[in-house]
N, CA, C and O atoms as a GROMACS GRO file, in nm:
protein
  276
    1UNK      N    1  10.955   2.239   3.176
    1UNK     CA    2  11.090   2.269   3.222
    1UNK      C    3  11.187   2.167   3.162
    1UNK      O    4  11.158   2.047   3.157
    2UNK      N    5  11.299   2.215   3.120
    2UNK     CA    6  11.402   2.128   3.065
    2UNK      C    7  11.510   2.105   3.171
    2UNK      O    8  11.571   2.200   3.220
    3UNK      N    9  11.530   1.982   3.203
    3UNK     CA   10  11.629   1.947   3.305
    3UNK      C   11  11.744   1.874   3.238
    3UNK      O   12  11.724   1.791   3.148
    4UNK      N   13  11.864   1.904   3.281
    4UNK     CA   14  11.980   1.831   3.231
    4UNK      C   15  12.042   1.888   3.105
    4UNK      O   16  12.130   1.824   3.046
    5UNK      N   17  11.998   2.004   3.062
    5UNK     CA   18  12.059   2.065   2.944
    5UNK      C   19  12.145   2.183   2.985
    5UNK      O   20  12.105   2.265   3.068
    6UNK      N   21  12.262   2.190   2.928
    6UNK     CA   22  12.351   2.303   2.949
    6UNK      C   23  12.366   2.373   2.814
    6UNK      O   24  12.396   2.309   2.714
    7UNK      N   25  12.345   2.502   2.814
    7UNK     CA   26  12.359   2.581   2.691
    7UNK      C   27  12.466   2.686   2.713
    7UNK      O   28  12.502   2.717   2.826
    8UNK      N   29  12.516   2.742   2.604
    8UNK     CA   30  12.621   2.843   2.615
    8UNK      C   31  12.567   2.975   2.668
    8UNK      O   32  12.623   3.033   2.761
    9UNK      N   33  12.458   3.022   2.609
    9UNK     CA   34  12.396   3.147   2.653
    9UNK      C   35  12.245   3.129   2.652
    9UNK      O   36  12.189   3.067   2.561
   10UNK      N   37  12.180   3.184   2.754
   10UNK     CA   38  12.036   3.168   2.767
   10UNK      C   39  11.976   3.298   2.814
   10UNK      O   40  12.018   3.355   2.915
   11UNK      N   41  11.877   3.346   2.740
   11UNK     CA   42  11.802   3.466   2.777
   11UNK      C   43  11.657   3.422   2.796
   11UNK      O   44  11.584   3.407   2.698
   12UNK      N   45  11.614   3.402   2.921
   12UNK     CA   46  11.482   3.345   2.945
   12UNK      C   47  11.364   3.432   2.902
   12UNK      O   48  11.264   3.380   2.854
   13UNK      N   49  11.376   3.563   2.920
   13UNK     CA   50  11.260   3.648   2.890
   13UNK      C   51  11.226   3.647   2.741
   13UNK      O   52  11.108   3.630   2.707
   14UNK      N   53  11.322   3.665   2.650
   14UNK     CA   54  11.283   3.651   2.510
   14UNK      C   55  11.280   3.505   2.465
   14UNK      O   56  11.236   3.475   2.353
   15UNK      N   57  11.326   3.413   2.550
   15UNK     CA   58  11.324   3.271   2.515
   15UNK      C   59  11.426   3.236   2.409
   15UNK      O   60  11.394   3.168   2.311
   16UNK      N   61  11.549   3.281   2.428
   16UNK     CA   62  11.654   3.260   2.327
   16UNK      C   63  11.770   3.181   2.385
   16UNK      O   64  11.818   3.209   2.495
   17UNK      N   65  11.813   3.082   2.309
   17UNK     CA   66  11.932   3.003   2.342
   17UNK      C   67  12.033   3.026   2.231
   17UNK      O   68  12.000   3.015   2.113
   18UNK      N   69  12.157   3.057   2.269
   18UNK     CA   70  12.264   3.074   2.172
   18UNK      C   71  12.369   2.966   2.201
   18UNK      O   72  12.419   2.956   2.313
   19UNK      N   73  12.400   2.888   2.101
   19UNK     CA   74  12.502   2.784   2.112
   19UNK      C   75  12.619   2.822   2.023
   19UNK      O   76  12.602   2.851   1.905
   20UNK      N   77  12.738   2.820   2.081
   20UNK     CA   78  12.861   2.847   2.007
   20UNK      C   79  12.929   2.713   1.986
   20UNK      O   80  12.974   2.649   2.081
   21UNK      N   81  12.935   2.670   1.861
   21UNK     CA   82  12.983   2.536   1.828
   21UNK      C   83  13.127   2.537   1.782
   21UNK      O   84  13.163   2.604   1.684
   22UNK      N   85  13.210   2.462   1.853
   22UNK     CA   86  13.348   2.440   1.812
   22UNK      C   87  13.357   2.310   1.732
   22UNK      O   88  13.255   2.252   1.696
   23UNK      N   89  13.477   2.267   1.705
   23UNK     CA   90  13.500   2.148   1.624
   23UNK      C   91  13.434   2.023   1.678
   23UNK      O   92  13.396   1.935   1.601
   24UNK      N   93  13.421   2.014   1.808
   24UNK     CA   94  13.358   1.898   1.873
   24UNK      C   95  13.217   1.873   1.819
   24UNK      O   96  13.173   1.758   1.812
   25UNK      N   97  13.148   1.978   1.783
   25UNK     CA   98  13.008   1.964   1.741
   25UNK      C   99  12.993   1.898   1.605
   25UNK      O  100  12.884   1.852   1.570
   26UNK      N  101  13.100   1.894   1.527
   26UNK     CA  102  13.095   1.822   1.399
   26UNK      C  103  13.061   1.676   1.424
   26UNK      O  104  12.990   1.613   1.345
   27UNK      N  105  13.110   1.623   1.532
   27UNK     CA  106  13.088   1.482   1.566
   27UNK      C  107  12.953   1.457   1.631
   27UNK      O  108  12.913   1.341   1.647
   28UNK      N  109  12.881   1.563   1.668
   28UNK     CA  110  12.754   1.544   1.738
   28UNK      C  111  12.636   1.616   1.671
   28UNK      O  112  12.545   1.663   1.739
   29UNK      N  113  12.640   1.623   1.541
   29UNK     CA  114  12.532   1.694   1.471
   29UNK      C  115  12.395   1.634   1.498
   29UNK      O  116  12.298   1.707   1.517
   30UNK      N  117  12.387   1.502   1.500
   30UNK     CA  118  12.258   1.437   1.528
   30UNK      C  119  12.209   1.469   1.668
   30UNK      O  120  12.092   1.501   1.688
   31UNK      N  121  12.298   1.459   1.766
   31UNK     CA  122  12.262   1.488   1.904
   31UNK      C  123  12.224   1.635   1.920
   31UNK      O  124  12.129   1.668   1.992
   32UNK      N  125  12.298   1.724   1.853
   32UNK     CA  126  12.265   1.867   1.860
   32UNK      C  127  12.129   1.895   1.798
   32UNK      O  128  12.052   1.975   1.850
   33UNK      N  129  12.099   1.829   1.687
   33UNK     CA  130  11.969   1.849   1.622
   33UNK      C  131  11.855   1.804   1.714
   33UNK      O  132  11.751   1.870   1.721
   34UNK      N  133  11.874   1.692   1.782
   34UNK     CA  134  11.770   1.644   1.875
   34UNK      C  135  11.753   1.740   1.992
   34UNK      O  136  11.642   1.766   2.036
   35UNK      N  137  11.864   1.794   2.041
   35UNK     CA  138  11.859   1.893   2.149
   35UNK      C  139  11.785   2.018   2.105
   35UNK      O  140  11.701   2.070   2.178
   36UNK      N  141  11.817   2.064   1.984
   36UNK     CA  142  11.750   2.183   1.930
   36UNK      C  143  11.600   2.160   1.920
   36UNK      O  144  11.521   2.248   1.954
   37UNK      N  145  11.559   2.043   1.875
   37UNK     CA  146  11.416   2.011   1.867
   37UNK      C  147  11.352   2.014   2.005
   37UNK      O  148  11.240   2.064   2.022
   38UNK      N  149  11.422   1.960   2.101
   38UNK     CA  150  11.370   1.961   2.239
   38UNK      C  151  11.355   2.103   2.292
   38UNK      O  152  11.254   2.137   2.353
   39UNK      N  153  11.456   2.186   2.267
   39UNK     CA  154  11.450   2.326   2.311
   39UNK      C  155  11.338   2.401   2.239
   39UNK      O  156  11.263   2.476   2.301
   40UNK      N  157  11.328   2.381   2.108
   40UNK     CA  158  11.222   2.448   2.031
   40UNK      C  159  11.085   2.401   2.076
   40UNK      O  160  10.990   2.480   2.083
   41UNK      N  161  11.075   2.272   2.105
   41UNK     CA  162  10.948   2.218   2.154
   41UNK      C  163  10.906   2.280   2.287
   41UNK      O  164  10.788   2.285   2.319
   42UNK      N  165  11.004   2.327   2.363
   42UNK     CA  166  10.976   2.392   2.491
   42UNK      C  167  10.953   2.542   2.472
   42UNK      O  168  10.933   2.615   2.570
   43UNK      N  169  10.956   2.588   2.347
   43UNK     CA  170  10.925   2.728   2.320
   43UNK      C  171  11.043   2.822   2.306
   43UNK      O  172  11.025   2.943   2.302
   44UNK      N  173  11.164   2.767   2.298
   44UNK     CA  174  11.283   2.852   2.286
   44UNK      C  175  11.329   2.861   2.141
   44UNK      O  176  11.316   2.766   2.065
   45UNK      N  177  11.383   2.976   2.105
   45UNK     CA  178  11.450   2.990   1.976
   45UNK      C  179  11.595   2.955   1.998
   45UNK      O  180  11.655   2.993   2.099
   46UNK      N  181  11.653   2.882   1.903
   46UNK     CA  182  11.792   2.839   1.914
   46UNK      C  183  11.872   2.900   1.799
   46UNK      O  184  11.836   2.886   1.682
   47UNK      N  185  11.981   2.967   1.835
   47UNK     CA  186  12.073   3.022   1.735
   47UNK      C  187  12.206   2.950   1.756
   47UNK      O  188  12.262   2.952   1.865
   48UNK      N  189  12.255   2.887   1.650
   48UNK     CA  190  12.386   2.822   1.656
   48UNK      C  191  12.484   2.900   1.570
   48UNK      O  192  12.454   2.935   1.456
   49UNK      N  193  12.600   2.926   1.627
   49UNK     CA  194  12.706   2.994   1.552
   49UNK      C  195  12.836   2.918   1.573
   49UNK      O  196  12.858   2.859   1.679
   50UNK      N  197  12.919   2.918   1.472
   50UNK     CA  198  13.048   2.852   1.482
   50UNK      C  199  13.143   2.939   1.564
   50UNK      O  200  13.145   3.061   1.551
   51UNK      N  201  13.222   2.874   1.649
   51UNK     CA  202  13.318   2.946   1.733
   51UNK      C  203  13.412   3.029   1.648
   51UNK      O  204  13.448   3.140   1.685
   52UNK      N  205  13.453   2.976   1.536
   52UNK     CA  206  13.543   3.048   1.445
   52UNK      C  207  13.480   3.180   1.401
   52UNK      O  208  13.549   3.282   1.390
   53UNK      N  209  13.350   3.178   1.375
   53UNK     CA  210  13.281   3.299   1.332
   53UNK      C  211  13.278   3.404   1.442
   53UNK      O  212  13.285   3.524   1.414
   54UNK      N  213  13.269   3.361   1.566
   54UNK     CA  214  13.272   3.456   1.678
   54UNK      C  215  13.404   3.532   1.679
   54UNK      O  216  13.407   3.652   1.705
   55UNK      N  217  13.512   3.463   1.649
   55UNK     CA  218  13.644   3.527   1.646
   55UNK      C  219  13.664   3.613   1.522
   55UNK      O  220  13.727   3.718   1.527
   56UNK      N  221  13.609   3.566   1.410
   56UNK     CA  222  13.632   3.633   1.282
   56UNK      C  223  13.534   3.747   1.254
   56UNK      O  224  13.572   3.847   1.193
   57UNK      N  225  13.409   3.732   1.298
   57UNK     CA  226  13.306   3.830   1.263
   57UNK      C  227  13.206   3.846   1.377
   57UNK      O  228  13.088   3.814   1.362
   58UNK      N  229  13.253   3.896   1.489
   58UNK     CA  230  13.166   3.913   1.606
   58UNK      C  231  13.047   4.002   1.574
   58UNK      O  232  12.936   3.975   1.620
   59UNK      N  233  13.069   4.107   1.497
   59UNK     CA  234  12.958   4.196   1.459
   59UNK      C  235  12.849   4.117   1.386
   59UNK      O  236  12.730   4.137   1.413
   60UNK      N  237  12.888   4.029   1.296
   60UNK     CA  238  12.790   3.949   1.223
   60UNK      C  239  12.715   3.854   1.315
   60UNK      O  240  12.595   3.832   1.297
   61UNK      N  241  12.784   3.798   1.413
   61UNK     CA  242  12.720   3.708   1.509
   61UNK      C  243  12.618   3.786   1.592
   61UNK      O  244  12.506   3.740   1.614
   62UNK      N  245  12.658   3.904   1.638
   62UNK     CA  246  12.566   3.987   1.717
   62UNK      C  247  12.444   4.023   1.633
   62UNK      O  248  12.332   4.025   1.684
   63UNK      N  249  12.464   4.051   1.506
   63UNK     CA  250  12.353   4.082   1.416
   63UNK      C  251  12.257   3.963   1.405
   63UNK      O  252  12.135   3.981   1.408
   64UNK      N  253  12.310   3.842   1.393
   64UNK     CA  254  12.225   3.722   1.386
   64UNK      C  255  12.141   3.708   1.513
   64UNK      O  256  12.023   3.673   1.507
   65UNK      N  257  12.203   3.734   1.626
   65UNK     CA  258  12.131   3.724   1.753
   65UNK      C  259  12.021   3.831   1.760
   65UNK      O  260  11.910   3.803   1.805
   66UNK      N  261  12.053   3.950   1.717
   66UNK     CA  262  11.951   4.058   1.715
   66UNK      C  263  11.834   4.020   1.625
   66UNK      O  264  11.718   4.041   1.661
   67UNK      N  265  11.865   3.963   1.509
   67UNK     CA  266  11.757   3.921   1.418
   67UNK      C  267  11.670   3.814   1.481
   67UNK      O  268  11.549   3.812   1.461
   68UNK      N  269  11.731   3.724   1.556
   68UNK     CA  270  11.655   3.618   1.623
   68UNK      C  271  11.562   3.674   1.730
   68UNK      O  272  11.456   3.620   1.758
   69UNK      N  273  11.607   3.785   1.791
   69UNK     CA  274  11.524   3.846   1.894
   69UNK      C  275  11.406   3.919   1.832
   69UNK      O  276  11.325   3.977   1.904
   0.00000   0.00000   0.00000
């Protein structure tokens, strides 16, 4: 069990975490990478998408999530 982590979207049954990264994440790439390793180590797939992409190409983002599933 992972305690103390907050993610943007979580689907427990397929084991998928979706993180939508805004500009703030540029400053925390190392911390995000460590978090992703921790999540993957617990058996979850992690999909990261840029917030700008969600606004510009939502269809493409949904497609990435479908592919991850």
